[in-house]
N, C-alpha and C positions, 0 to 999 in steps of 0.2 A: 802165925798170921801171914797169909800170902799177899804179895803186893805186886801190882802192875804200875810201871811208870810210863807215861806217854809224854814225850819231850823230844823236841827236834834239835836241841842244842847239847852237844856232847859234854860241854863244860858244866852245864846246869845238871845233867844226869850225874856226873861225877860228884858234884857238890851235894846234891840231894842224897845220893847213895852214902856218902861219907857222914852226913848228918843223921841219917837213919841208923847207920851202924853205931853212932855215938849215943843217940837218943833212944832208940827202940831196937836193940840187937835181936829181939825175938822175932822181928819182921823178916820174912824171907822174900827177896825180890825174885818173882817167877818169870818176869819178862820186861823188856824195855822196847817200846815202839815209837817210831819218829814221825808218824803221819796218821791221817784218818784211815787211809786204805790199809795200812799195816796193822792198825789197831783193830779194825773190823775183822780182818783176816786172822789175827792172833786169837781174838775171842771166839770166833767161829770154829777154828781148828781146835782150840782148847776144849770146847764143849763136845765136839765130835770124838775127841779122844777120851771123853768121859772124865776129864780132869775137873777138880772143884773150881768154882768161880773165885776170882781174887777176893779177898776180904775187903781190900781197899785199893782204889786207884788214885794215883796222883796224876792229875790231867792238866797239861798246859793248854790254855785256851787258843792261843795263836800258833797254829802249826804250818808247816810249809805248804800244805795243800788246802788250807782253809781253816775256819774255826771249828774247834773240836766239838762244839754243840751238834754238828752234823752227825757225829757218831751215834748219837742217841736216836736220830731218825733212821739209821740204817741197821742197827742191832739193838736188841733189848739188853740194857745194862742192868745187872742184878746186884752189882757191887756198890758199896758206899764210895763217894767220890770226894776228894779234896782238890780243888782247882788251884793251879799255880799260874801266874801271869805277871807281866810287867805293867799291865794297865788295870785301873780300877773301875773302868766304865762298864764292865760286864757283871758287876756284883749282883744286880737283880736277876739277870738271866741265869746265873750260877745257882741261885737259890731255888729255881724251878725244876731242877733235876735232882738226882740222888746225891746232893752235896751237903756235907756238914760243915764245910769251912772253905776259906778263900785266902790263899797265901800270895802276897805280892813278892815277885823276884827282885833282887836275890833273896832267897828264903833264908831267914834267920833262925837260929836254933830255938830260941825262946818261942817264936811263932809256931814252929813245927811241933814243939812239945805241947803247946796249947791245943793244937789241932788233934794230936794223938790222944790227949786226955779227953777231948770231946767225943772222939771216936769210941774210946772205951767206955765212957759214960753212956753213950747211946746203946752200945751192945749189951752192957750190964742191965740197962732198963728194959731190954727186950729179950730176956732169956727164953730160949725155946723158939725164938722166931729168927728169920734171916735178918742179918744186921744191915738192912737196907732201907727200912722204913723211915720216913721223915717225921718230925714232930706233927702231931694231929692239928696243931694250930698254925700250919705253914701258911695258909692264906692270911691269917692275922699278921704274921711275920712280914709277908710281902707287902701288905697294905701299910704297915708301919714304916717299912723301908722306903716305900714310894712317897709317903707323906714327908719323911725326913729329907729325901733327895730333892734338891732344887738345883736349877742351873748354876754352874760354877762361874763366878764372876772373875774372869782372869784379868790380870794386870793390863791396863790400856796405855799407861804412860809412866815415866819416871821423872822425878824432879832431881836435877843434877846441877852442879856448879860449872860455870864457864867463866874463868877469871874471878871477878869479884861479884858476879851476878848469878842468879838462879835462872834456870830455863827448864821447860818441860819438853821431854822428848817422847813422841809417840812410839809405843812398842813396835808398830809395824814398820818404823824407820830403823829399827836395830838389826844389824847384820849378825852379830854374835856376841856372846858374853865369855869372859875368860878370867883366870886368876893369874896374877904375876906377883911373885914374892909375897904371897898372902893377901894381896889386895884385889878386890873384884873390879873389873872394868867391863865396858862394852864399846864396840865401835858401831857407828851408824853406817849406812850404805855409802856415805861420802868419805869414809875413812877417818872421821873425827873420833877421838878417844875420850871417854868420860869415866870417872870413878863412880861406882854405884855402892851404896851402904847396905849391901845384903850379902850373905854368904851363898854359895852356889846351891846348897840344899834348900835354902829358903826360896830362891829364884825358881828352882825347878818346880816347886809347888804352885806358884802363882802364875806361871807362864803357860800359855795354851799349848798342850802337846801336839796339836795339829801342826803348829808352825815352829815349835822349838824342841830340839832334841839334845840331850846331854850325852855327848859321845865318849866322855871320860870324866875323871874327877875334876877337871879344870876347865872345860870348854863346853858351852851350849851353843848350838849352831841353828841357823834357819836354812831352808832349802835354797833361798835366793843367794845365800852367801857361798854356796858350794859351786866351784867352777869345774872341778875334776875329781874323780875317785879312782884311786889306784890300789891293787892288792899290796899288802905290806906283810913282812914276815910274821910268823907265829899267828896266822889266821886273822890278822887285823887289816884295817884299811887306812890309807893315807889320803887326806883331803887337801886339795888346793883351794885356798880361800880368797874371796873378793868382798871387801878390800883385803890386801895381803895380810897374813898373819906372821908375826915375827918368829914364831917357833913352829915345830911340827904339830899338825892337827891330826891326830891319830885316833881312830875309832877303836876302843878297847875290844879285846877278844869277846868278853861277855856281852858287849853291846852290838856286835856286828850284825847278827841276824835280825834283831829288832830294828837296827838302823836301816837295813835294806827294805824291810817291810814299810817303814815310815817314809822313806824316799819314794817308794812305789805306789803310795796312796793316790 
């Protein structure tokens, strides 16, 4: 099976390559492209050379030069596609092209295995035909997804303790969340510090991703809290925070590209 990986993060390419080697060693990676332009060029040159189409394309949605859906407008994709992305807002659009699955990054081995099984199930069910056709009931799938999908009700406030009393803090008044010695806190824009009774993984789910970004395992920031951004070693970024943060606020290497896109919205 021939594979094309479309991904602009080198670390993500290395991780996916390693997972494929462990999960499906029969897959042969024929190419890796980092952008819309490079992907269109690769596919066109591959066809001109008379090479077979990739059986499967792992396609990141957010690329450096735009959303990868644009590729489908510029060249006829004949391969089956599995999308990879850090955001789940593109699920419906992903189902409208030659997609059999949708993987959230960082890709986990069990999720990759599930996608590969779906790919093989699809190809087995269509012996003698190109492995690109979508299920005949795609429209029903789309309608079902649209009915299930409702606007996400992100958290608007937190109930916290201040001394002996309880008080409600509006989410828009929070500068950043962080973990210190296993306890979750947030600071408001005035620099006041509060304990919050949620783990970081939980908070990441119910905070609006337009305004909150998890830069590493221990910190979730807002745009208003960031005073300065400096390059840091090992392809990371160092942030200066307001109100001041007692420790280093470092954007992890895996998060750097997504952080830049988020800050540039």
